[in-house]
N, C-alpha and C positions, 0 to 999 in steps of 0.2 A: 279627395275632397269630401269633407261630411259624411264619414261613415257612419254605421248604427250609433256608434258610442257618443258622437258629436251631436246626433239627431236627439238621443235619448236626453243628454245632458241639457240641450235648450228646451225640450218639453218638461223636464224635471223642473227648471228654473220657472218656466211659465206657470205650472202648477203652482210652485212655491210663492211666487209673487201674486198669483191670483189669490191664494187662500189669505195672505196678508191684509189684500184690499178688501175682498169679502168680510174679513174679521173686522177691520175698520168700520166698514160700512153698517155693520150690526149694530153700531152706537147711533145711527140714525132713526128718527120717527120714520114710520110708514109716510107720513105727508112729505118729509124732507128728501127720502129715498126718491119720491115720485115727482118731487118739484121740478119744473122746468127752469134752470138756471141759465138758458140760453147758450150753452155749449154746442159743440158740433153734433152732438146727439141728444141735445136737451139737458139732461140732467145727470145725476148718478144712475138710476136706473137705465135710462136710455143707452147711456155710454157703455155700461156693463151688459146689456142685453145686446148692444153691437158687438163687443168683444166677444162673449160667448157665441154669438152666432156667427161669426167669422172663423172661430176655432171649430165649430160644429161643420160648416160649409167646407174649410179646407181639409178635415179629417175625410170627409166622403169624399172629395176630390181626389184625395191621396188613395182611396180605395176603388177608385175608378167609377164614381158616382156624381155628376154635376147638379146639384140642387139649383131651383130657379129661383129661390128665396129662401131667406133665413126666418129666424122667429121673429115676432112683433113682441116690443117691450110689454105691451098689456098683458102678454102671458104671465108676468112676474109680479105676483101681488105684493111681494116684500123681499127681501134680501135672501130669506131662508128657502123661498121658491125657488129663487135664481140659484141658490147655491146647490140644492137638490138636482136639478137639472144639469150643473155643471159636473158635480160628481160622476153622474152617469157618464157624461162625456169623457171625463179622465179615465174612467173605467175601460171605456170603448177604445179610446185612444190607446191605452196601455196594451190591450190585447193585440191592438194593429202593432206597436213597438215591437211586443215580444217575438212578431212575427217577421220581422224585417231581418234580411241578410245583413253581414257585415260591411258590404259595399255597396248598401241601399241609396246613398246620397247620389249616387250616378243615374239611378233609374229614372226613366223619363215618365213625367205624369202628363197624360192629355186630358184637358178639361176646358169646359165652358164657364165661362163669368155669369153673373146673375142676368145680364142682358143676353145672353146666347152666343157670346161671340167665342170663338175656338181658339185654345192657345195650347201650348205644351212647354216643358221646362224639365229640367232634371229635378229631382225631389229636393236635393240640399238646399238650393236657393229659394226654395218656396217655404221650407222649414224656416230658414233664416227670417224671411219675411213675415211669417206668422209669430215669431218671436219677438220680432220688431215692432210690427203692429200692436201686438199686446202691450209693449214698454210704452209706445206713444199713447195709447189710449189710457192704459194705467196711470200714466202722468197726468192726463186730463182729469182723472178721477181725483188724484191727490189735490189737485187745485180746486175742485167742486167741494171735496171733504173740508178743505181749510175754509172756504166761503160760509160752509154750514156748521163751524166750529169744532170739527172733528180732528184730532192730531192724526195725520196718516203715516204710515210705515214706511221704512225704507223698502225698496223693491229693487235696488240696483242689482244687476249680474254680479258683482263682486262682491256685493253682501252676502249673495247665494253662496257664491264659492266659498268664502270665509267660514260661512255657517257649516257647510258641508265638509269642510277640511277640519274644522274643529271637533265636528261629530266623529269624524274618521278615528281621530287622534286618541 
């Protein structure tokens, strides 16, 4: 169940899809990036900040630290500021991924949620959760981008796999 290779694949996909969404968001004005479109996290900035924050919090949990809060969307003036922080997160996550054993998916992760409640789970289902959570919120951003007149990219896992296979060929 979910060895290192599978974990790396899901985070490679997550990074790829995030890059595509951030690239599309660069077409927005700062005002549109910040605009409250009444989505579950406001607008594009709020939704992407939530997604970034969740990835950051989960990475810390995987490493044995349970943050009590995530970043606030106001920390991100524009897409470039958000991308800069996300790039640092990706590098941090890559170092963690490089340290994983081949059978890491079965490793038990004990953590606290943002309310302080304690939980534990094998790593693999938590990694699946992070990837699924990202897909869900990127889908919301796709709708918001369309509302703002920006053509969104395809971010399906199968598109990632096809692109990756073509690059290897």
